[in-house]
N, C-alpha and C positions, 0 to 999 in steps of 0.2 A: 757679948751675945745678949740677946734676951730671950728669956724665956717664955714657954708658950705657946701656943698655937697661933700661926698667922692667917688673919681672914683673907680668903679668897675674892677678889674684886671683880667685879662682871665688868669690866674693861676691858677690852681686846684692841690691838694696833692691826691697823693696815695701811699701807701705804704711809706711813707716818703720820695717820692720823687717829686719834682714840675712836672707838665706837662702843656704844655703850647698850649692852646687850637689853631687849627690850624695850625699848624706846626708838621712836619712832626718830628718820633722819630727814632734815629739811633738807626738799629738793626742788626742782622747778614743779609750781603746782599745788605744792603746800600752802595750806592755810595757816597762822603761824598769830598765836598771841603771846605778846611779851608785855612785860612791867620794868618802868626806869627805877632805879636804884634811886636816884636823885630827888624824883618827885612821886614815885609810887602811881606816878600815870598807869595806865594798861592801853596797850593800842593792838588791832589785829590787823594783819597784812594775809594779803595772796602773793605769792611769787610768780609771775609769768614773764613771757620775754618781752610784753609791751606795757609799758606803764601807763596806767591810769591814775592817778593821786586822788582824784574824785571819788573813785571805788575803794581807795585803799590797795592800790595792785602795784607793786614793787619790781624791779627788773632783778634778776642776781647780780647785776653790774653796779646796782645803784649803792651807797654806802650800808644802807640798813642789810640790804641782799646780799651782799657780800659777807656780810659778820655771819649772815644766818647760815646761808649756805655749807652745808655738811655738819649741821650742829644739830643735836637732839634735845628733848624737852628736859626740863630741868638746870640745864646749862646757862652759863652765864657769858655774854659778851660783851665785848668795846667796842662803840661804833663811834669812829671820828667822820664829822663833817665839817663842812665849811661854815656853817650857819650857825652850828651849836657847840661845836669844839668835839670833846671825848665824852659822850655818856656811856653808862654800862645796865643792861639789860640782863632781866633773868627771863628763861622761855619757858613759858607756862603751859602751852597746850601746842601740839603739831598734828594737824589733820591733811593725810595724803590722800 
């Protein structure tokens, strides 16, 4: 056994998903800014029920939307798309 005091983590679990306290959860209607780990490119999306790629609006059913829904600022997600394969993104900002 290790001595010392364990640091309390600010993550709780509900319905099998981790929830970070103090950060915003991504839901339909959220504006999200993400950064690609591969090329450091930053992208912003709004998640809505109707897609409008011309205005960076994606649906929760899209590959990126599916990966983002339920996640929080600061987390990393993997997105698999038919055209680009698997990419890793860091969630930089969430506005609800």
